C-alpha positions in Angstrom: 0.0 0.0 0.0 1.3 3.5 -0.8 2.4 5.5 2.2 1.0 9.0 3.0 4.4 10.3 1.9 4.1 8.6 -1.5 0.6 10.1 -2.0 1.7 13.5 -1.0 4.7 13.2 -3.4 2.3 12.2 -6.3 -0.3 14.9 -5.7 2.2 17.7 -5.0 4.4 16.7 -8.0 1.4 16.5 -10.3 0.2 19.9 -9.1 3.6 21.6 -9.6 4.2 20.0 -12.9 0.7 20.7 -14.0 1.0 24.5 -13.5 3.2 24.7 -16.6 1.9 21.8 -18.6 -0.5 21.8 -21.6 -3.4 19.5 -22.0 -1.3 17.4 -24.3 1.3 16.8 -21.4 -1.2 15.5 -18.9 -1.2 11.8 -20.0 2.6 11.6 -19.5 2.4 13.6 -16.2 -0.2 11.3 -14.8 1.7 8.2 -15.9 4.8 9.5 -14.1 3.0 10.2 -10.8 0.3 7.5 -10.7 2.6 4.7 -9.4 3.1 6.7 -6.1 -0.6 6.1 -5.3 -0.4 2.4 -6.3 -1.6 2.6 -9.9 0.3 0.7 -12.7 -1.5 2.6 -15.4 -3.8 5.7 -15.5 -5.3 6.7 -18.9 -7.5 9.7 -19.5 -10.8 9.3 -21.4 -12.8 12.4 -22.2 -16.5 12.6 -23.1 -17.4 13.9 -26.5 -19.5 17.0 -27.1 -22.8 15.0 -27.1 -21.8 12.8 -24.2 -22.3 9.6 -26.2 -18.6 8.3 -26.3 -15.4 8.5 -24.2 -12.3 9.1 -26.1 -8.7 8.4 -25.1 -6.4 11.4 -24.6 -3.2 9.8 -25.8 0.4 10.8 -25.2 1.6 12.6 -28.4 4.8 10.5 -28.7 4.7 6.7 -28.7 2.2 4.3 -27.3 0.2 4.8 -24.0 1.5 2.9 -21.1 3.5 3.1 -17.9 7.1 4.2 -18.2 9.4 1.3 -17.0 6.7 -1.3 -17.5 7.0 -3.6 -20.6 4.3 -2.9 -23.2 3.2 -6.5 -23.4 2.2 -6.6 -19.7 -0.4 -3.8 -20.1 -4.0 -4.3 -21.4 -4.5 -2.8 -24.9 -7.2 0.0 -24.1 -9.5 1.1 -26.9 -9.4 4.5 -28.3 -13.2 5.0 -27.9 -15.8 3.6 -25.6 -19.7 4.1 -25.6 -21.2 5.8 -22.7 -24.4 3.8 -23.0 -22.8 0.4 -23.7 -19.7 0.0 -21.5 -18.7 -0.2 -17.8 -16.7 3.0 -18.3 -19.8 4.8 -19.6 -21.7 3.5 -16.5 -19.1 5.0 -14.2 -19.5 8.3 -16.1 -23.4 8.1 -15.9 -23.5 7.2 -12.2 -20.4 9.2 -11.1 -19.0 6.4 -9.1 -15.9 4.1 -9.2 -16.5 0.7 -10.9 -14.1 -2.2 -11.0 -13.6 -5.3 -13.1 -10.8 -7.9 -13.3 -8.0 -7.1 -15.9 -5.4 -9.1 -17.4 -2.1 -10.1 -15.6 -3.9 -10.5 -12.3 -4.7 -6.8 -11.9 -8.0 -4.9 -11.5 -9.3 -2.3 -13.8 -10.9 0.7 -12.1 -13.0 3.2 -14.0 -13.0 6.6 -12.0 -15.1 9.5 -12.9 -13.1 12.6 -14.0 -14.9 15.7 -12.7 -14.3 19.6 -12.8 -16.6 20.4 -9.9 -19.8 18.8 -10.7 -19.1 18.8 -14.5 -18.4 15.3 -15.9 -15.4 15.4 -18.1 -14.8 11.8 -18.6 -13.3 8.9 -16.7 -9.9 7.5 -15.9 -8.9 3.9 -16.6 -6.6 2.8 -13.7 -4.9 -0.6 -13.3 -4.1 -1.6 -9.7 -3.0 -4.7 -8.0 -5.7 -6.8 -6.4 -6.2 -7.0 -2.6 -3.4 -8.9 -1.0 -3.7 -10.1 2.6 -6.9 -8.0 3.1 -5.2 -4.7 2.1 -5.5 -3.1 -1.4 -2.3 -1.7 -2.9 -4.2 1.3 -4.0 -6.7 3.1 -1.7 -9.9 4.5 -3.4 -9.5 7.7 -1.5 -6.0 8.3 -2.9 -7.2 7.5 -6.4 -10.1 9.9 -5.9 -7.7 12.6 -4.8 -5.6 12.0 -7.8 -8.7 12.1 -10.2 -9.9 15.4 -8.5 -6.6 17.1 -9.1 -6.4 15.9 -12.7 -10.0 17.0 -13.3 -9.2 20.6 -12.2 -6.1 20.5 -14.5 -8.1 19.3 -17.6 -10.9 21.8 -16.8 -8.5 24.7 -16.6 -6.5 23.8 -19.7 -9.2 22.8 -22.1 -10.3 26.5 -22.9 -7.1 27.1 -24.9 -6.6 23.6 -26.2 -7.4 22.8 -29.9 -6.4 19.2 -29.1 -9.3 19.1 -26.5 -11.7 20.6 -29.2 -10.7 18.1 -31.9 -10.9 15.1 -29.4 -14.4 15.8 -28.3 -15.8 16.5 -31.7 -17.2 13.9 -34.0 -17.7 16.1 -37.2 -17.2 19.5 -38.5 -18.8 22.4 -36.5 -20.4 25.5 -38.1 -19.3 28.9 -37.3 -22.5 29.9 -35.3 -22.0 26.9 -33.1 -18.2 27.7 -32.6 -19.2 31.2 -31.4 -22.0 30.0 -29.0 -20.0 27.1 -27.5 -17.2 29.5 -26.7 -19.4 31.9 -25.0 -21.7 29.6 -22.9 -20.9 28.5 -19.4 -20.0 24.9 -18.5 -22.8 22.4 -19.0 -23.0 21.7 -15.2 -22.6 23.5 -11.8 -23.4 22.3 -8.4 -22.7 23.2 -4.8 -24.6 22.5 -1.5 -27.6 24.5 -2.5 -28.3 24.3 -6.2 -27.5 22.2 -9.3 -27.6 23.6 -12.8 -27.3 21.8 -16.0 -27.9 22.5 -19.7 -28.0 20.8 -23.0 -28.0 22.0 -26.7 -28.7 20.3 -29.9 -27.9 20.0 -32.7 -24.4 20.4 -31.0 -22.6 21.0 -34.3 -25.1 23.3 -36.0 -26.6 25.4 -33.3 -28.2 28.4 -34.9 -29.6 30.9 -32.3 -30.2 29.1 -29.1 -28.2 29.9 -26.0 -28.4 29.6 -22.2 -26.6 31.3 -19.3 -26.2 31.1 -15.7 -24.1 32.7 -12.9 -24.0 33.1 -9.1 -23.5 36.2 -7.0 -24.7 37.5 -3.7 -26.7 34.4 -2.9 -28.5 34.8 -6.2 -28.5 32.4 -9.2 -29.0 34.2 -12.5 -30.6 32.1 -15.2 -31.3 32.9 -18.8 -32.3 31.2 -22.0 -32.4 32.8 -25.5 -33.8 31.8 -28.9 -32.7 34.1 -31.8 -34.8 34.0 -35.0 -33.1 31.9 -37.7 -30.6 29.0 -37.9 -27.6 30.7 -39.4 -24.6 32.7 -38.6 -26.7 35.9 -38.3 -28.7 34.1 -35.7 -25.6 33.0 -33.8 -24.3 36.6 -33.9 -27.6 37.8 -32.5 -27.5 35.2 -29.7 -24.0 36.2 -28.9 -24.8 39.9 -28.7 -27.9 39.3 -26.6 -26.0 37.1 -24.1 -23.1 39.5 -23.8 -25.5 42.4 -23.2 -27.4 40.5 -20.6 -24.2 39.8 -18.8 -23.0 43.3 -19.0 -26.1 44.9 -17.6 -26.5 42.2 -14.9 -23.0 42.9 -13.7 -24.0 46.6 -13.5 -26.7 45.6 -11.0 -29.5 46.4 -13.6 -32.9 44.8 -12.8 -34.5 42.1 -14.9 -37.1 44.4 -16.7 -34.4 47.1 -17.4 -32.0 44.4 -18.6 -34.4 43.3 -21.3 -35.1 46.9 -22.2 -31.3 47.5 -22.5 -30.9 44.4 -24.7 -33.7 45.5 -26.9 -32.2 49.0 -27.3 -28.9 47.5 -28.3 -30.5 45.2 -30.9 -32.4 48.1 -32.4 -29.2 50.2 -32.6 -27.3 47.3 -34.2 -29.9 45.9 -36.5 -32.5 48.5 -36.8 -36.3 47.8 -37.0 -35.9 44.4 -38.9 -37.4 41.0 -38.4 -34.4 39.9 -36.4 -35.7 39.3 -32.9 -35.0 37.1 -29.9 -37.4 35.4 -27.4 -36.0 35.0 -23.8 -36.7 34.2 -20.2 -34.3 35.9 -17.7 -34.7 35.1 -14.0 -33.1 35.7 -10.6 -33.4 32.9 -7.9 -32.7 33.9 -4.4 -31.1 31.0 -2.6 -31.8 32.6 0.9 -35.5 32.9 0.4 -36.3 30.5 -2.4 -38.0 33.3 -4.3 -37.9 33.0 -8.1 -38.3 36.3 -10.1 -38.4 36.3 -13.9 -39.5 38.1 -17.1 -40.7 36.5 -20.2 -40.0 38.1 -23.6 -42.1 36.1 -26.0 -40.8 32.7 -24.9 -42.3 29.5 -23.7 -43.4 29.5 -20.0 -40.9 27.9 -17.6 -42.0 24.6 -16.1 -41.8 23.8 -12.4 -41.7 20.1 -11.2 -42.3 19.5 -7.5 -41.8 16.2 -5.8 -41.7 14.3 -9.2 -45.5 14.3 -9.1 -46.7 18.0 -9.3 -46.0 20.1 -12.5 -47.1 23.6 -13.6 -46.1 26.1 -16.1 -45.0 29.4 -14.7 -47.2 31.8 -16.5 -46.4 35.4 -16.6 -47.8 38.3 -18.8 -45.6 37.9 -21.9 -43.9 41.0 -23.3 -43.1 40.8 -27.1 -39.7 39.4 -28.1 -36.5 41.5 -27.8 -35.8 43.5 -30.9 -39.3 44.4 -32.2 -39.2 47.9 -30.6 -42.9 47.9 -29.6 -42.1 49.6 -26.3 -44.7 47.8 -24.1 -44.2 47.6 -20.4 -42.3 44.5 -19.1 -44.1 42.5 -16.3 -41.9 41.1 -13.6 -43.3 37.9 -12.0 -42.4 35.9 -8.8 -43.1 32.4 -7.4 -42.0 30.8 -4.1 -40.0 27.6 -4.7 -39.5 24.7 -2.3 -36.4 22.6 -1.7 -36.3 19.7 -4.3 -38.0 21.8 -7.0 -36.7 21.5 -10.5 -37.2 24.4 -12.8 -37.0 23.9 -16.6 -36.3 26.6 -19.1 -36.5 25.4 -22.7 -36.7 26.4 -26.4 -39.3 25.4 -28.9 -37.0 22.9 -30.6 -37.7 20.5 -27.7 -41.3 20.3 -27.9 -42.4 21.5 -31.4 -40.1 20.2 -34.2 -41.5 17.0 -35.6 -40.1 13.9 -37.3 -40.5 13.2 -41.0 -44.0 11.7 -40.0 -45.0 15.0 -38.3 -45.3 13.7 -34.7 -44.0 16.3 -32.2 -42.1 15.4 -29.1 -44.5 17.6 -27.2 -44.6 19.3 -23.9 -46.3 16.4 -22.1 -43.7 13.9 -23.1 -40.8 16.3 -22.3 -42.2 16.9 -18.7 -43.1 13.4 -18.0 -39.6 12.3 -19.1 -38.1 14.7 -16.5 -40.7 13.6 -13.9 -39.7 9.8 -14.3 -36.1 10.6 -13.9 -36.8 12.8 -10.9 -38.8 10.0 -9.3 -35.8 7.7 -9.9 -33.6 10.3 -8.3 -31.4 10.5 -11.4 -28.9 13.4 -11.2 -29.8 16.6 -13.1 -26.9 16.2 -15.7 -27.7 12.6 -16.5 -31.4 13.4 -16.8 -30.7 16.0 -19.5 -28.1 13.7 -21.2 -30.8 10.9 -21.4 -33.5 13.5 -22.4 -31.7 14.9 -25.4 -30.8 11.3 -26.5 -34.5 10.5 -26.5 -35.3 13.7 -28.3 -32.8 12.9 -31.0 -34.1 9.3 -31.4 -37.6 10.6 -31.7 -36.5 12.9 -34.6 -34.4 10.2 -36.2 -31.3 12.1 -35.5 -32.4 15.2 -37.5 -33.6 18.2 -35.6 -35.4 20.9 -37.6 -34.7 23.6 -35.0 -32.4 24.2 -32.1 -33.4 22.3 -28.9 -32.1 23.6 -25.6 -32.8 22.9 -21.9 -31.6 24.6 -18.8 -32.6 22.8 -15.6 -32.1 24.0 -12.1 -32.7 22.0 -8.9 -32.8 23.7 -5.6 -31.6 21.6 -2.6 -32.6 24.2 0.0 -30.4 26.3 2.3 -26.9 24.9 2.9 -26.0 23.8 6.4 -24.4 26.7 8.4 
């Protein structure tokens, strides 16, 4: 079993070396330090953009493997693994360590790789089996190694083209490139709230976008749907989201924020038919009060106790960019711990298959309710939802489909 000094040396060594490393350096760094926590091999698999496959982040030079260990003594890992069809994928879905026997008398551990609550992928780790009742590698040491590596991957991906190429399955259009660059991570969680989002078609997003942020015990939520499905729609969505953030960070209220966005759209595009529907909301984590405005968008959906559901109706102000100068209504509702709030765009419920059958609001809500009843985590619920939506539409969406889901856990313990 690794000593505390060995574990400390591995973690501190990886941390120091990782400060000056690129994403491409991480496979060799983890291979160098993993033996100190009792691992004979540690390989990094990252989830693709649509979270359907796990892909090996290989060392740029030479075969993967552990330095000093003959290649023929190592399992030959695949370059790609299905998330819905493999043990590695199950570890990713359930966010827990799973084990199976490996060749040469060792065990293969699949360890979730996280950046906070965001699932980045999994680690494939080979360890010696228990000997005399004691494992050569302790799960808590492996978990610490995975946590540190997840932070390094999460911090380095934003400036890594290697990361972008690895997680993409096909060419991405320019509008999608802009929007993916601007949006926050797909998942955030702390002791009080979990937030997750999904967008499809991932490689051809037109004008959909979502946003969230935390500040002063308030969660800021927004979803936007710009008219069109082209680069102009992407530019409009980018402009609207940047304006929303700018006004929010100046302390501007919700109604005034939407009015400021509209004024900007009119200055930039004039009184044209280019408009954006939106829901912008503030959720007070101290009181549980949700405050929102609706600019021509679908009403948010509230699910309580996996049994009760309602649409949060609010007098709708026309979409942003039309310049109708009508008063903006601000609405409020009290949430309860355990509530799940859904913001979504019309591509989820309206776009039909070739046979004309829509996915529909009822099917959308019932899907979320079933997963809530099964206590499936928010990120995995949305991953399965979008997979079901794509299957319903035979893999071809006619419009952008976006969901932003927020689950309130209640006040964190003091």
